[in-house]
LOMI-878034 format. One record per residue (C-alpha): z negated, x, y. Coordinates in steps of 0.25 Angstrom, whole numbers, plus 2048, in hexadecimal, padded with zeros to 3 digits. Layout:
# LOMI-878034
ZXY;...
# end
This chain:
# LOMI-878034
8E4D8DB36;8D9D87B3E;8D7D7EB4A;8CFD7FB57;8C6D74B53;8C4D76B44;8C9D7FB38;8D4D7BB30;8D0D75B22;8D0D7FB17;8D5D7BB08;8C8D75B04;8C7D6CB11;8D5D68B0F;8D3D65B00;8C6D5DB04;8CED55B0E;8D8D51B04;8CED4DAFA;8C7D44B04;8D4D3EB08;8D8D3BAFA;8CAD35AF6;8CAD2DB03;8D8D28B00;8D4D24AF2;8C7D1DAF7;8D0D15B01;8DAD11AF6;8CFD0DAEC;8C9D04AF7;8D6CFEAFB;8D9CFBAEC;8CBCF5AE9;8CDCECAF5;8DBCE7AF0;8D5CE5AE2;8C9CDDAE8;8D2CD4AF1;8DACD1AE4;8CECCCADC;8CBCBDADB;8C1CB8AE5;8B6CADAE3;8B4CA4AEF;8A7C9FAF4;8A9C92AEC;8ACC99ADF;8BBC98ADF;8C3CA4ADA;8CECA8AE3;8D9CB2ADF;8D9CC0AE5;8E0CC4AF2;8EDCC9AEB;8EFCBCAE3;8FCCB6AE7;8F5CA9AE9;8EECAFAF5;8FBCB2AFC;904CA6AF9;900C9FB06;908CA9B0E;915CA3B09;912C97B12;919C99B20;90DC92B27;904C9DB24;90DCA8B2A;90FC9FB36;900C9DB38;8FECACB37;909CAFB41;904CA5B4B;8F6CACB49;8FCCBAB4B;903CB5B58;8F7CAFB5D;8EFCBCB5B;8FACC4B62;8FACBBB6D;8EBCBCB70;8ECCCBB6E;8F8CCCB78;8F1CC4B83;8E4CCAB81;8EACD8B81;8F1CD6B8F;8E4CD1B95;8DCCDCB8F;8E5CE7B95;8E4CE0BA3;8D4CDFBA1;8D4CEDB9C;8DBCF2BA9;8D1CEABB2;8C5CEFBAA;8CACFDBAB;8CCCFCBBA;8BFCF6BBC;8B8D00BB5;8BED0BBBD;8BCD05BCA;8B5D0DBD5;8ADD01BD9;8A0CFEBD2;8A2CEFBD5;8AECEFBCC;8ABCFABC2;89DCF5BBE;8A0CE6BBB;8ADCEBBB4;8A4CF4BAB;89BCE9BA8;8A6CDFBA4;8ADCE9B9C;8A1CEDB94;89DCDEB92;8ABCDBB8C;8ABCE7B84;89ECE3B7D;8A1CD5B7B;8A7CD1B6E;8B5CCBB6F;8B2CBFB66;8A5CBBB6F;8AECBDB7B;8B8CB3B75;8AECA9B72;8A8CAAB80;8B5CA8B87;8B9C9DB7E;8ACC95B80;8A9C98B8E;8B7C97B94;8BEC8EB8A;8CAC97B8A;8CFC93B7D;8D0C9DB71;8DCCA5B75;8D7CA8B83;8C9CAAB7E;8CFCB5B74;8D8CBBB7F;8CDCBCB89;8C3CC2B80;8CDCCCB7A;8D2CD0B88;8C5CD2B8E;8BFCDAB83;8CBCE3B80;8CECE4B8F;8C0CEAB91;8C3CF5B86;8D1CF8B8C;8CBCF9B9A;8C1D04B95;8CDD0BB8E;8D5D0BB9B;8C9D10BA3;8C7D1BB9A;8D6D1FB9B;8D5D1EBAA;8C9D27BAA;8D0D31BA1;8DBD33BAB;8DAD40BB4;8D4D3DBC2;8E1D43BC8;8E8D36BC4;8E0D2DBCD;8E0D38BD8;8EFD39BD8;8F1D2BBD9;8E7D2ABE5;8EDD36BEB;8FBD30BEC;8F5D24BF3;8F3D1ABE8;8E7D11BE9;8DCD12BDE;8E1D05BD7;8EFD09BD7;8EBD17BD2;8E4D10BC6;8F0D07BC3;8FBD10BC5;8F6D1EBC1;8E9D1DBB8;8EBD10BB1;8F8D13BAB;8F4D20BA5;8E7D1BBA0;8EED0FB99;8F8D19B93;8ECD21B8E;8E4D16B89;8F0D0EB83;8ECD11B74;8DED0CB76;8E3D00B7E;8EDCFCB73;8E2CFFB68;8D9CF5B70;8E4CEBB70;8E5CECB60;8D6CE8B60;8D9CDDB69;8E4CD8B60;8DACD8B54;8CFCD1B5D;8D7CC5B5E;8D2CC1B51;8C5CBEB57;8CCCB2B5E;8CBCABB50;8BDCA8B54;8C0CA0B61;8CBC98B5A;8D8CA0B5E;8E3C9EB53;8E6CADB51;8EACB4B45;8DCCB5B3E;8D9CA6B40;8E7CA2B3C;8E6CAAB2F;8D7CA9B2B;8D4C9CB30;8E0C92B31;8E8C98B25;8DCC9BB1C;8D6C8DB1E;8E3C86B1C;8E7C8DB0F;8D9C8FB09;8CFC9BB07;8D8CA0AFC;8E1CA6B06;8D7CABB11;8D7CB9B0D;8E6CB9B0C;8E7CB4B1A;8DDCBFB1E;8E6CCAB18;8F2CC5B1F;8EBCC3B2D;8E5CD1B2B;8F4CD7B28;8F9CD0B35;8EECD5B3E;8F0CE3B38;8FFCE2B3B;8FDCDEB49;8F2CE9B4C;8FACF4B45;906CF0B4D;8FECF0B5A;8F9CFEB56;907D03B54;90BCFEB61;8FFD05B67;903D12B61;911D11B66;90DD0DB74;903D19B74;90DD22B70;917D1EB7A;90ED1DB86;904D28B82;902D35B8A;90DD3CB82;917D31B85;921D36B8E;91CD44B8F;925D50B90;926D58B83;925D67B85;931D6FB80;92CD79B76;939D81B77;935D86B85;92CD92B84;91FD92B8C;91FD9AB99;915DA6B98;90FDA8BA6;90DDB7BA3;91CDB9BA1;921DB2BAD;927DBABB8;922DB6BC6;92FDBCBCD;938DB4BC4;930DA7BC7;931DAABD5;940DACBD5;942D9FBCD;93AD97BD6;942D9DBE3;94FD99BDC;
# end
């Protein structure tokens, strides 16, 4: 059996693929095992003190304290709060950027393009520091503003690409029924583009959630600052890597949950959602075997 693009692999190719898969799996498992062993070895600090390995019980007894989990919980809620507010503003800014980039007027399109490229090329952390130092907004709003503008620029480009990918007949149909260009954009083109670009948009929101950790530098008490700054300084350097491990697990849980939600939304609102399935039991009509007189009699009846 062969494909249109390539020939089906033969016995030697399949055996070679299985061998490569087995070798790759062994290498990955060996690397993971080596990492676990290395993390379990005792560590010597800069002052010469010997600390037990990561898997020693003395590195984890601190998590019996309820204060640790309360602090981590407040940090996680602060992270989600900043990500939620920034996500809303990023979507609004993305819509505005996409409409400005698609404007027929050069007086709107050119300045929008310049601003968009500027914000896309500016590091998020530098933007946070600039907003904090120049506008004195506070650490929370400095982080929200920087994340909103940066991710809004990327979402705007995704929406613009989605609108450009639509057939021209969509816009022409809206104008033909009497809608204004702006109403056509909002009521016909934009909903379809948003649905097509939804996986990309939610993937960018996952990046936004991870980038909230940059607000650690501007003094916002989010999850990273709560775990690796406050708790590690309070309980000592012995627990610093343990706190790092727990913070990493919390970030992974939040990001994987958002990714799962993105897949669910994309599946429910994608192009195949709500589509009518074809009944395979109905045989296709062969135009050669159709009797024109029978069709005419059926149409008259």
